[in-house]
C-alpha positions in Angstrom: 142.5 208.3 60.6 144.0 206.9 57.5 141.1 207.5 55.3 142.5 210.7 54.0 146.1 209.6 54.1 147.6 210.2 50.7 149.8 207.2 49.9 152.8 208.0 47.9 152.7 204.6 46.4 149.4 205.5 44.8 151.4 207.4 42.1 152.8 204.1 40.9 149.7 201.9 41.2 149.1 200.0 37.9 145.6 199.6 36.7 144.4 196.4 38.0 141.1 194.4 37.7 139.8 194.3 41.3 136.9 192.4 42.7 134.9 195.2 44.3 131.6 193.5 45.0 129.5 196.5 44.0 130.6 197.5 40.6 127.1 197.0 39.1 124.9 198.1 42.0 124.2 201.6 40.7 120.7 201.2 39.2 119.2 204.6 39.9 119.3 207.8 37.7 122.2 209.1 39.8 124.9 206.7 41.1 127.2 207.9 43.9 130.3 206.0 45.3 131.0 207.9 48.5 133.4 208.0 51.4 131.6 206.5 54.4 130.6 209.3 56.7 131.1 212.1 54.3 127.5 212.5 53.4 124.6 211.9 55.7 121.7 209.8 54.1 119.2 212.5 55.1 120.8 214.9 52.7 120.4 212.5 49.7 116.8 211.9 50.8 116.1 215.5 50.9 117.3 216.0 47.3 115.3 213.1 46.1 112.1 214.4 47.7 112.2 217.7 45.7 109.3 218.0 43.2 111.7 218.7 40.4 113.4 215.3 40.9 111.5 212.3 39.7 114.4 209.8 39.6 116.3 207.8 42.2 119.8 208.2 43.7 121.7 205.0 44.4 124.6 205.1 46.9 127.4 202.7 47.7 129.8 203.8 50.6 133.4 202.8 50.9 135.5 202.9 54.1 138.5 204.7 52.5 139.7 206.9 49.6 141.9 204.0 48.6 138.9 201.8 48.1 137.4 204.5 46.0 140.5 204.9 43.9 140.6 201.2 43.4 137.0 201.5 42.0 138.2 204.1 39.5 141.0 201.8 38.5 139.0 198.7 38.1 136.4 200.5 35.9 139.2 201.8 33.6 140.9 198.4 33.5 137.6 196.7 32.6 136.9 199.2 29.9 140.3 198.9 28.4 139.9 195.0 28.5 136.6 195.3 26.7 138.1 197.7 24.1 140.9 195.3 23.4 138.3 192.5 22.9 136.2 194.8 20.7 133.3 194.2 23.2 131.8 197.7 23.1 128.5 196.4 24.7 130.1 195.5 27.9 131.2 198.8 29.3 131.3 198.7 33.1 128.4 200.1 35.0 130.0 202.9 37.0 128.8 205.5 39.5 128.2 208.9 38.0 130.1 210.7 40.8 132.8 209.3 43.0 134.3 210.8 46.3 137.9 211.8 46.1 140.1 214.1 48.1 142.0 217.0 46.5 145.3 215.3 47.2 144.3 212.3 45.0 143.3 214.5 42.1 146.7 214.7 40.4 147.4 211.0 40.2 143.7 210.3 39.0 144.3 212.7 36.2 147.7 211.4 35.4 146.4 207.8 35.2 143.4 208.8 33.1 140.9 207.6 35.6 138.6 210.6 35.6 137.3 213.2 33.1 136.8 216.9 33.3 133.5 218.1 34.4 131.5 220.7 32.4 130.4 223.6 34.8 128.5 225.8 32.4 125.1 224.7 33.6 126.0 224.5 37.3 124.2 227.1 39.2 126.4 228.4 42.0 129.7 227.5 40.3 130.5 231.1 39.3 129.7 232.2 42.9 132.2 229.8 44.4 135.0 231.8 46.0 138.6 231.2 46.0 140.5 228.9 46.7 137.9 226.4 45.5 138.0 227.0 41.7 141.8 227.1 41.7 142.0 224.0 43.7 140.2 221.8 41.0 141.4 223.5 37.9 144.2 221.4 36.6 146.2 220.6 33.4 146.5 217.2 31.9 149.3 216.4 34.2 147.3 217.2 37.3 149.1 220.4 38.2 147.3 223.6 39.1 146.4 225.7 36.1 144.0 228.7 36.1 143.3 228.0 32.4 142.8 224.2 33.0 139.7 222.1 33.1 137.6 221.5 36.2 138.2 218.0 37.5 136.2 217.9 40.7 133.3 219.6 42.4 134.0 220.2 46.1 131.2 219.5 48.7 132.9 219.1 52.0 136.2 219.9 53.8 137.9 219.2 57.0 140.9 220.9 58.8 143.8 219.3 60.5 143.5 219.5 64.3 145.2 218.4 67.6 143.6 216.0 70.0 145.3 215.8 73.4 144.9 214.4 76.9 144.3 217.5 79.1 145.3 215.5 82.2 148.9 215.3 81.0 149.3 219.1 81.2 148.2 219.5 84.8 145.4 221.7 86.2 147.5 225.0 86.1 148.9 224.6 82.6 147.6 226.7 79.7 145.5 224.9 77.2 147.1 223.9 73.8 146.4 226.6 71.3 148.7 226.1 68.3 151.3 223.9 66.6 154.2 225.4 68.6 152.5 223.9 71.8 153.5 220.4 70.5 157.0 221.3 71.6 156.1 221.4 75.3 158.1 219.0 77.4 154.9 217.2 78.5 154.7 215.6 75.0 158.2 214.2 75.1 157.9 210.8 73.4 154.2 210.9 73.7 153.2 212.6 70.6 151.7 210.9 67.6 152.0 212.5 64.0 150.7 211.3 60.7 153.2 209.2 58.6 153.1 211.8 55.8 155.7 214.3 54.8 153.4 217.0 53.4 151.3 217.1 56.5 154.1 217.2 59.1 156.3 219.7 57.1 153.1 221.6 56.4 152.1 222.1 60.0 155.7 223.0 60.9 155.6 225.8 58.1 152.3 226.9 59.5 153.8 227.1 63.1 156.5 229.4 61.6 153.9 231.6 59.8 154.9 230.4 56.4 152.9 228.8 53.7 152.4 225.1 53.8 153.2 225.1 50.1 156.5 227.0 50.4 158.3 226.8 47.1 161.8 227.0 48.6 162.3 225.4 52.0 165.9 226.7 52.2 164.4 230.3 52.6 163.0 229.3 56.0 166.0 228.7 58.2 164.0 228.0 61.3 162.3 225.0 59.7 165.0 222.4 60.2 165.3 223.2 63.9 161.6 223.2 64.4 161.2 219.8 62.8 164.2 218.4 64.7 162.5 219.4 68.0 159.2 218.1 66.9 160.7 214.8 65.9 162.2 214.3 69.4 158.7 214.6 70.8 157.3 211.8 68.6 156.5 208.4 70.0 155.9 207.1 66.5 154.5 208.3 63.1 151.3 206.5 62.2 148.2 207.2 60.0 146.3 204.2 61.3 146.8 203.6 65.0 147.1 207.1 66.6 143.6 207.2 68.1 143.9 203.9 69.7 147.2 204.8 71.3 145.7 208.0 72.7 142.6 206.2 74.1 144.6 203.6 75.9 147.2 206.0 77.2 150.2 205.1 75.1 150.3 208.7 73.7 149.2 212.0 75.1 148.5 214.0 72.0 147.9 213.2 68.2 147.4 215.2 65.0 144.7 214.2 62.5 141.7 215.4 60.5 138.9 216.9 62.4 136.3 214.7 61.1 138.1 211.6 62.5 139.1 213.2 65.8 135.8 214.8 66.8 133.8 211.6 67.5 136.6 210.4 69.8 136.7 213.8 71.5 132.9 213.7 72.2 133.2 210.2 73.7 136.2 210.7 75.9 135.7 213.8 77.9 139.3 214.0 79.2 140.4 214.6 75.5 140.6 218.2 74.2 140.3 219.1 70.6 141.7 222.3 69.1 142.2 223.9 65.7 145.6 225.7 65.9 145.4 229.4 65.9 148.4 229.9 63.5 146.4 228.4 60.7 146.0 224.8 59.7 145.9 222.5 56.7 142.7 221.5 54.9 141.5 218.6 52.9 138.5 218.6 50.6 136.1 215.9 49.5 135.3 216.3 45.7 132.9 214.7 43.4 134.9 213.3 40.4 133.6 211.7 37.2 135.0 208.3 36.2 136.6 208.5 32.8 134.4 205.7 31.5 131.1 207.1 32.9 128.5 208.2 30.4 127.5 211.8 29.8 125.7 212.9 33.0 121.9 213.2 32.7 120.1 216.3 33.9 119.4 214.8 37.4 123.1 214.0 37.8 124.0 217.7 37.0 121.2 218.8 39.4 123.0 216.8 42.1 126.2 218.9 41.6 124.2 222.1 41.5 122.5 221.1 44.8 125.9 220.3 46.4 127.0 223.8 45.6 123.9 225.5 47.1 123.1 227.2 50.4 120.5 224.5 51.0 123.1 221.8 50.9 125.2 223.7 53.4 122.1 224.0 55.7 121.3 220.3 55.4 125.0 219.3 56.1 124.9 221.6 59.2 121.7 219.9 60.5 122.7 216.2 59.9 126.4 216.0 59.5 127.9 219.1 61.2 130.4 219.0 58.3 132.0 222.1 56.7 131.1 222.9 53.1 132.8 225.3 50.7 130.4 228.0 51.7 131.9 227.8 55.3 135.3 228.8 54.0 136.1 232.2 55.6 132.8 232.3 57.5 132.4 233.9 60.9 131.9 231.9 63.9 128.2 232.6 63.9 127.8 231.1 60.4 129.6 227.8 61.2 127.7 224.6 62.0 126.3 224.5 65.6 129.0 222.1 66.8 131.8 224.6 66.0 129.9 227.3 68.0 129.0 225.1 71.0 132.0 222.9 71.6 134.3 224.7 74.1 137.8 225.2 72.8 137.3 223.9 69.3 137.1 227.3 67.7 137.8 230.0 70.2 138.0 232.4 67.3 138.1 231.7 63.6 141.7 232.6 62.9 142.9 229.0 62.5 140.2 228.2 60.1 140.6 231.5 58.2 144.4 230.7 57.7 143.7 227.2 56.4 145.6 226.0 53.3 145.2 223.1 51.0 148.3 221.1 50.0 148.9 222.0 46.3 150.8 219.6 44.0 154.4 220.6 43.8 156.7 220.6 40.8 159.3 217.7 40.9 162.3 220.0 42.0 160.3 221.4 45.0 158.8 218.0 45.9 162.4 216.7 46.0 163.1 219.3 48.6 160.3 218.2 50.8 161.3 214.5 50.5 164.9 215.2 51.3 164.0 217.3 54.4 161.6 214.5 55.5 164.3 211.9 55.2 166.7 214.0 57.2 164.1 214.4 59.9 163.3 210.8 60.2 166.9 209.7 60.3 167.7 212.2 63.1 
């Protein structure tokens, strides 16, 4: 579950030369460094088989966003070392496009690890509805800016969800429907939450029908009380061991990203998965371009156009059951088959329709969130 966890320490990571073991494996016309599980291989194969594509796509998968972030750092470090040594012929061989989540976009921009992506030739970009263009338009400090450059192309997203052991509630109990249900007495000291201040405060804000990006927490007087009650329910905060604790019975409910929770729910039938009806948080997978990558060739740009297309959405629904930007705001009948057939997952689309991304906060507002998080954790 930690593959999407945004580590605060990343903001302070120095550029380091890392042994990645795959820095020079991209030998095709389009090189992809992807998050494992975010892109079915059949989708890449479908793209390559099109008559208009005569080249090859080479792919290396990494287990975590942190590993992919390290790749960006290592390429930049190697490039700087070569520049210092005046060795212009030894630029690192990089992937053309690298998976990163929207929450990693700001530090990647701030550290100069990625470059803006030209969108003028991308068919489908102008038709992309909000919030997608706004999510990836940033200024040079990584902050949202409607006049900023485009720093990533979204291809997939996942909502925050609840996975719980239905046996804990008893046969007559109502099923869990929303974030407020996490306060039920059955979860006392049996709830697992992510060790992430934006996620926990964000779900609390959604429970109170407020924005997960509220600019002034003091304007929401119920927030402190809700978080205090929620904290008393928590067995521990963890972004790495929640699923194991739930499976072995050390916990009765956990909160995490749907793409990590769903395979567990399918395997263990006593576990129930729900997207809260008050609305939830969302995380997007983006294609970013390394700062040291060469100008993309036509096939590389065709790949981005493909990822924005209806065909890509159809292929993802067939092979990966993942949500693409075209599923944002879609009705139940237009969601992938899993969302239509799995009982209780999406009883209606209210929760998905009220999803929010976590936008970067200005320092004074971020300080409010951090101070509140510290108060909650210290009781």
